[in-house]
C-alpha positions as CSV (number, residue, x, y, z in Angstrom):
1,M,0.0,0.0,0.0
2,I,2.8,2.4,0.9
3,D,4.6,1.6,-2.4
4,K,1.4,2.3,-4.4
5,A,0.9,5.6,-2.5
6,L,4.5,6.7,-3.3
7,T,4.0,5.7,-7.0
8,A,0.8,7.7,-7.2
9,A,2.5,10.7,-5.6
10,G,5.4,10.6,-8.0
11,E,3.0,10.4,-11.0
12,E,1.2,13.5,-9.8
13,N,4.5,15.5,-10.1
14,I,5.2,14.3,-13.7
15,M,4.5,17.1,-16.2
16,R,3.6,16.6,-19.7
17,V,5.5,19.3,-21.7
18,V,5.4,20.2,-25.4
19,I,8.4,22.1,-26.6
20,L,8.5,23.9,-30.0
21,G,12.0,24.3,-31.4
22,C,14.8,21.8,-31.1
23,G,17.6,24.3,-31.1
24,R,20.2,24.6,-28.4
25,V,17.6,25.9,-25.8
26,G,14.8,23.6,-26.8
27,S,16.9,20.5,-27.0
28,T,18.6,21.3,-23.6
29,M,15.2,21.9,-22.0
30,A,13.9,18.6,-23.5
31,L,16.9,16.6,-22.2
32,M,16.7,18.2,-18.7
33,L,13.0,17.5,-18.3
34,D,13.3,14.0,-19.7
35,S,16.1,13.2,-17.3
36,E,13.9,14.3,-14.4
37,G,11.2,11.8,-15.5
38,H,8.8,14.2,-17.2
39,D,6.7,13.3,-20.3
40,V,8.3,15.5,-23.1
41,S,7.5,16.1,-26.8
42,I,9.5,18.3,-28.9
43,I,8.6,19.7,-32.4
44,D,10.9,21.0,-35.1
45,M,10.5,21.6,-38.9
46,E,13.9,20.0,-39.6
47,P,14.4,16.3,-38.7
48,S,18.1,16.9,-38.5
49,A,17.6,19.1,-35.5
50,F,16.6,16.1,-33.3
51,R,20.3,14.9,-33.5
52,R,20.9,17.4,-30.6
53,L,18.9,15.1,-28.4
54,G,21.2,12.1,-28.7
55,E,20.3,8.5,-28.2
56,S,19.3,8.8,-24.5
57,F,16.2,11.0,-25.1
58,G,13.1,9.0,-24.1
59,G,10.4,11.5,-25.2
60,R,8.7,12.1,-28.6
61,A,10.2,14.0,-31.5
62,V,7.6,15.3,-33.9
63,T,8.5,16.8,-37.3
64,G,6.2,19.6,-38.4
65,I,5.2,23.3,-38.3
66,G,4.5,24.4,-34.6
67,I,1.6,26.7,-35.6
68,S,-0.3,23.8,-37.0
69,A,-3.0,22.5,-34.7
70,D,-2.7,19.0,-36.2
71,V,1.0,19.0,-35.4
72,L,0.5,20.2,-31.9
73,R,-2.1,17.4,-31.4
74,E,0.3,14.8,-32.6
75,A,2.7,16.1,-30.0
76,G,0.1,15.6,-27.3
77,I,-0.9,19.2,-26.7
78,E,-4.3,18.3,-25.6
79,N,-3.1,16.6,-22.4
80,A,-0.1,18.9,-21.8
81,S,0.4,20.9,-18.6
82,A,2.9,23.3,-20.1
83,F,4.0,24.5,-23.6
84,L,7.3,26.1,-24.4
85,A,8.0,28.0,-27.7
86,V,11.7,28.5,-28.2
87,T,12.2,28.9,-31.9
88,N,14.2,31.8,-33.4
89,G,11.1,33.5,-34.6
90,D,9.3,35.8,-32.2
91,N,5.9,35.7,-34.1
92,T,6.0,32.0,-34.4
93,N,6.6,31.6,-30.7
94,I,3.8,34.1,-29.9
95,M,1.3,32.5,-32.3
96,A,2.1,28.9,-31.2
97,A,1.8,29.9,-27.5
98,Q,-1.5,31.6,-28.1
99,I,-2.8,28.5,-29.9
100,A,-1.8,26.3,-26.9
101,K,-3.3,28.7,-24.4
102,V,-6.5,29.7,-26.1
103,L,-7.4,26.8,-28.4
104,F,-6.1,23.9,-26.3
105,Q,-6.4,25.4,-22.8
106,V,-2.8,24.5,-21.7
107,P,-2.4,25.9,-18.2
108,R,1.0,27.4,-18.8
109,A,2.2,28.7,-22.2
110,M,5.7,30.2,-22.4
111,A,7.4,31.9,-25.3
112,R,11.0,33.2,-25.9
113,I,10.9,36.6,-27.4
114,Y,13.7,38.8,-28.6
115,D,11.7,42.0,-29.0
116,P,11.3,43.5,-25.5
117,L,8.2,45.4,-26.5
118,R,6.4,42.4,-28.0
119,A,7.3,40.4,-25.0
120,E,5.7,43.0,-22.7
121,V,2.4,43.4,-24.6
122,Y,1.8,39.6,-25.0
123,R,2.6,39.1,-21.3
124,E,-0.6,41.1,-20.8
125,V,-2.8,38.5,-22.4
126,G,-1.5,35.6,-20.4
127,I,1.6,34.4,-22.3
128,E,4.6,33.9,-20.1
129,T,7.3,35.6,-22.2
130,L,11.0,35.4,-21.6
131,C,12.8,38.2,-23.2
132,I,16.5,37.2,-23.7
133,T,17.3,40.7,-25.0
134,T,16.2,42.5,-21.8
135,L,17.6,39.9,-19.5
136,G,20.9,39.7,-21.2
137,A,21.3,43.4,-21.6
138,G,20.5,43.9,-17.9
139,I,23.0,41.3,-16.7
140,F,25.8,42.6,-19.0
141,H,25.0,46.2,-17.8
142,D,25.3,45.2,-14.1
143,R,28.5,43.2,-14.8
144,L,30.1,46.0,-16.7
145,L,29.4,48.5,-13.9
146,D,30.4,45.9,-11.2
147,R,27.0,46.0,-9.7
148,S,25.3,43.1,-7.9
149,Y,22.9,41.0,-10.1
150,Q,19.3,41.9,-9.7
151,S,16.2,39.7,-9.4
152,I,14.3,38.5,-12.4
153,D,11.5,40.8,-11.6
154,D,13.9,43.8,-11.6
155,Y,15.2,42.8,-15.0
156,W,11.6,42.6,-16.3
157,N,11.0,46.2,-15.2
158,L,13.8,47.2,-17.7
159,T,11.2,46.7,-20.4
160,H,9.6,50.0,-19.4
161,E,13.0,51.7,-19.9
162,M,13.0,50.1,-23.4
163,H,9.9,52.2,-24.4
164,R,11.9,55.4,-23.6
165,L,15.1,54.2,-25.4
166,Y,13.2,53.1,-28.5
167,A,10.8,56.1,-28.4
168,A,8.0,53.6,-28.6
169,N,5.6,54.4,-25.8
170,L,2.1,52.9,-26.5
171,P,-0.7,55.4,-26.6
172,T,-3.0,55.4,-23.6
173,P,-6.8,54.7,-24.2
174,Q,-7.5,58.5,-23.8
175,Q,-4.8,59.4,-26.3
176,L,-6.2,56.9,-28.7
177,A,-9.7,58.4,-28.4
178,E,-8.4,61.9,-28.9
179,K,-6.3,61.1,-31.9
180,R,-9.0,59.1,-33.5
181,V,-11.6,61.9,-33.1
182,G,-9.2,64.5,-34.3
183,H,-8.2,62.4,-37.4
184,K,-11.8,61.8,-38.4
185,N,-12.6,65.5,-38.6
186,G,-12.4,66.0,-42.4
187,H,-9.5,63.6,-43.0
188,K,-9.2,60.9,-45.6
189,D,-9.1,57.3,-44.5
190,Y,-5.7,56.2,-43.4
191,I,-4.8,52.7,-44.5
192,I,-1.7,50.8,-43.5
193,I,-0.6,47.9,-45.6
194,A,2.0,45.6,-44.0
195,G,4.1,43.9,-46.6
196,G,5.3,45.3,-49.9
197,G,5.2,42.2,-52.0
198,K,3.1,41.8,-55.1
199,V,-0.3,41.9,-53.2
200,G,0.7,44.8,-51.0
201,H,2.2,46.8,-53.9
202,N,-0.8,46.4,-56.2
203,L,-3.3,47.0,-53.4
204,G,-1.5,50.1,-52.3
205,R,-1.3,51.5,-55.8
206,A,-5.0,50.9,-56.3
207,L,-5.9,52.6,-53.0
208,L,-3.7,55.6,-53.8
209,S,-5.4,56.0,-57.1
210,K,-8.7,56.4,-55.3
211,G,-7.3,59.2,-53.2
212,D,-6.9,57.3,-49.8
213,E,-4.0,58.1,-47.5
214,V,-1.9,54.9,-47.8
215,L,1.3,53.7,-46.2
216,I,3.0,50.5,-47.2
217,L,5.4,49.0,-44.6
218,E,8.4,47.0,-46.1
219,K,11.4,45.7,-44.2
220,R,13.5,44.3,-47.2
221,P,15.9,47.2,-48.3
222,Q,15.9,46.2,-52.0
223,R,12.1,45.9,-52.2
224,F,11.7,49.1,-50.2
225,H,13.8,51.1,-52.7
226,M,12.0,49.7,-55.7
227,L,8.6,50.7,-54.2
228,H,9.9,54.0,-53.0
229,D,11.1,54.9,-56.5
230,E,7.6,54.4,-57.7
231,L,5.3,55.4,-54.8
232,G,7.5,57.9,-52.9
233,E,6.5,58.7,-49.3
234,A,3.7,56.2,-49.4
235,V,6.3,53.6,-48.6
236,F,8.0,53.2,-45.2
237,F,11.1,51.2,-44.4
238,G,10.5,49.1,-41.3
239,D,9.3,45.9,-39.8
240,A,5.5,46.0,-39.4
241,C,5.7,43.5,-36.6
242,E,7.6,45.7,-34.3
243,I,5.8,48.0,-31.8
244,R,8.2,50.9,-32.4
245,T,7.5,50.8,-36.1
246,M,3.8,50.9,-35.4
247,V,4.3,53.9,-33.1
248,Q,6.5,55.7,-35.8
249,V,3.8,55.4,-38.5
250,G,0.9,56.5,-36.3
251,M,-0.9,53.2,-36.2
252,E,-3.3,54.7,-33.7
253,R,-4.9,56.8,-36.2
254,A,-5.3,54.2,-38.9
255,D,-8.8,53.3,-40.0
256,L,-7.7,49.9,-41.6
257,V,-4.7,47.7,-41.4
258,V,-4.1,45.0,-44.0
259,A,-1.4,42.4,-43.2
260,V,-0.4,40.7,-46.5
261,T,3.1,39.3,-45.8
262,G,4.0,35.8,-46.8
263,D,4.0,34.6,-43.2
264,D,0.8,33.8,-41.4
265,E,2.3,34.3,-38.0
266,D,3.5,37.8,-39.0
267,N,0.1,38.7,-40.3
268,L,-1.6,37.5,-37.1
269,I,0.7,39.5,-34.8
270,I,0.3,42.6,-36.9
271,C,-3.5,42.5,-36.9
272,Q,-3.6,41.7,-33.1
273,A,-1.3,44.5,-32.2
274,A,-3.2,47.0,-34.4
275,K,-6.5,46.1,-32.9
276,R,-5.6,45.5,-29.2
277,W,-3.0,48.1,-28.5
278,F,-3.6,50.8,-31.1
279,G,-7.4,50.6,-31.4
280,V,-7.6,50.2,-35.1
281,P,-11.3,49.5,-36.0
282,R,-10.5,47.0,-38.7
283,A,-7.7,44.6,-39.4
284,I,-7.6,42.2,-42.3
285,G,-5.1,39.3,-42.3
286,R,-3.9,37.4,-45.3
287,V,-3.8,33.6,-44.6
288,N,-1.4,31.8,-46.7
289,N,-2.2,28.4,-45.3
290,P,-6.0,27.8,-45.2
291,A,-5.7,25.6,-42.2
292,N,-4.8,28.7,-40.2
293,E,-7.9,30.6,-41.1
294,D,-10.0,29.2,-38.2
295,T,-7.1,29.8,-35.9
296,F,-7.0,33.5,-36.9
297,H,-10.8,33.8,-36.1
298,K,-10.4,32.1,-32.7
299,L,-7.6,34.5,-31.8
300,G,-9.6,37.5,-32.6
301,I,-8.9,38.3,-36.2
302,E,-12.2,37.7,-37.9
303,E,-11.6,39.3,-41.3
304,T,-9.2,37.1,-43.3
305,I,-8.4,36.5,-47.0
306,S,-7.2,33.2,-48.2
307,A,-6.2,33.1,-51.9
308,T,-5.8,29.4,-51.7
309,R,-9.3,28.8,-50.3
310,L,-10.8,31.3,-52.8
311,M,-9.2,29.5,-55.7
312,Y,-10.3,26.1,-54.3
313,Q,-13.9,27.3,-54.1
314,L,-13.6,28.8,-57.5
315,I,-12.5,25.4,-58.9
316,E,-15.4,23.7,-57.0
317,Q,-17.8,26.1,-58.5
318,E,-16.5,25.6,-62.0
319,V,-16.6,21.8,-61.6
320,A,-20.2,22.1,-60.7
321,T,-21.1,23.9,-64.0
322,M,-18.6,22.4,-66.4
323,D,-17.7,18.9,-67.6
324,V,-14.1,19.8,-68.0
325,L,-12.1,22.3,-65.9
326,P,-9.6,24.3,-68.1
327,L,-6.8,24.5,-65.6
328,S,-4.3,24.8,-68.4
329,L,-5.6,28.3,-69.1
330,L,-5.1,29.4,-65.5
331,Q,-1.6,28.0,-65.5
332,R,-0.7,29.8,-68.7
333,G,-2.1,33.1,-67.4
334,N,-4.7,33.3,-70.2
335,M,-7.3,34.6,-67.9
336,E,-7.6,37.8,-65.9
337,V,-9.0,38.7,-62.5
338,V,-11.0,41.9,-62.8
339,E,-13.1,44.1,-60.5
340,I,-16.5,45.6,-61.7
341,K,-18.2,48.2,-59.6
342,M,-22.0,47.8,-59.8
343,Q,-24.3,50.7,-60.5
344,P,-27.8,51.3,-59.0
345,D,-29.5,51.0,-62.5
346,A,-27.6,47.9,-63.5
347,P,-30.1,45.3,-64.9
348,V,-28.7,42.5,-62.8
349,V,-29.0,44.1,-59.4
350,N,-30.8,41.8,-56.9
351,V,-31.0,39.0,-59.4
352,P,-29.7,35.6,-58.3
353,V,-26.4,34.7,-59.9
354,R,-27.8,31.4,-61.2
355,K,-30.2,33.4,-63.5
356,L,-27.5,35.7,-65.0
357,M,-26.7,35.2,-68.7
358,L,-22.9,35.5,-68.5
359,P,-20.7,35.4,-71.6
360,A,-18.6,32.3,-72.2
361,G,-15.3,32.3,-70.5
362,C,-16.4,34.3,-67.5
363,L,-16.9,33.3,-63.9
364,L,-18.0,35.4,-60.9
365,M,-15.7,34.8,-57.9
366,A,-16.5,37.1,-55.1
367,I,-18.9,40.0,-54.0
368,I,-17.5,42.8,-51.9
369,G,-19.8,45.3,-50.3
370,E,-19.6,47.9,-47.5
371,N,-19.9,45.4,-44.7
372,K,-19.5,42.1,-46.5
373,A,-17.2,40.0,-48.5
374,E,-18.5,36.6,-49.8
375,I,-17.8,33.9,-52.3
376,V,-20.3,33.8,-55.1
377,T,-22.9,31.0,-55.1
378,G,-25.9,30.5,-57.2
379,D,-28.1,32.2,-54.6
380,S,-25.9,35.3,-54.4
381,R,-27.4,38.6,-55.4
382,L,-25.4,41.7,-56.6
383,G,-26.1,44.9,-54.7
384,A,-26.3,48.3,-56.3
385,D,-22.9,49.5,-54.8
386,D,-21.2,46.1,-54.6
387,T,-17.9,45.3,-56.3
388,V,-17.7,42.1,-58.2
389,V,-14.5,40.1,-58.6
390,A,-14.5,38.0,-61.8
391,L,-12.3,35.6,-63.7
392,A,-12.5,36.1,-67.4
393,R,-10.7,35.6,-70.7
394,P,-9.4,38.9,-72.0
395,E,-11.6,38.8,-75.2
396,A,-14.7,38.3,-73.0
397,L,-14.1,41.3,-70.7
398,N,-16.2,43.8,-72.7
399,A,-19.1,41.4,-72.9
400,L,-19.0,40.7,-69.2
401,R,-19.2,44.4,-68.4
402,I,-22.2,44.7,-70.7
403,A,-23.9,41.8,-69.2
404,L,-23.5,43.2,-65.6
405,L,-23.8,46.9,-66.2
406,G,-26.1,46.9,-69.3
407,A,-23.8,49.3,-71.2
């Protein structure tokens, strides 16, 4: 009986820990916890990274992307008592820790963060962040001046000093309200686009042509100079993920933030920071991997755009109306994606799409209105002021405009 009681007590002290990142820190933590008898799983994208664990490691090694819910499940996240994200990417660690905390209800979610300001703001939402930058700088500073080492809490407090050094103080709620009211008095909409790739470039150029105040944030020097040569002061050199960049560009007065980088974790963090700490009314995030779209929604970013999902639904729609899907035309670029602005007197307003007589080689993809954005179905109806996104052969474009606008 005594032996069983001791065994039960020992099992109660065993933690089930999932670690993301099998670098030097992650592998060392995994080996330490494993040697102490804890149940450990470690995730990394590169199978070769697990060589750091050696042959004595008794836990599980899972190859995959740590922001994938399926990969996390495979690693045992559903029964974990703690989650540690220690990759070299701040945003990957933040997103993964949020997934563990919010989606899987893991009691403790910890993330290694290099940016002191991001570490501070995400600590406010329940993520235990460890900022190596702040901790290391504080220790070196005390060592250099022959001072006694401080407590961990004292080093955490250095983050407030970072705001002053970086000139990146977050606006207070009162300041946000005042700036937003002042900005709205006769000013044009201010739209910030994070990411100056093809999507950000073309979107920015289109919005500028409409007369909006637009700022594109781009962190790659060569790409920035190319965009700046064309668009001038509408392009800003900086990392849209950094709080100090957001402060520099006046994020608090933005009416809309669109994050269209090639990394889902970056887009999520940009949108979250814009809404939570700068009070931006709308934030739209590009989702490159459709599997992450539901995660975005559960983490507070409800407006998302997934080109992959849009194309998939487009293909499904085309399959339902045609015997053969001409994918070769799409691959050769022999079709164009166009936008058509509906007019109040257009003959097709409020008519179900299934009843429209569209020219051959044309397909309606999406309808965008003032407060909506939807994939076209047979039951969809075009509103008087809606914008229709369509796929069409170049030679059929004029016929499509006539079919929708009547002239």
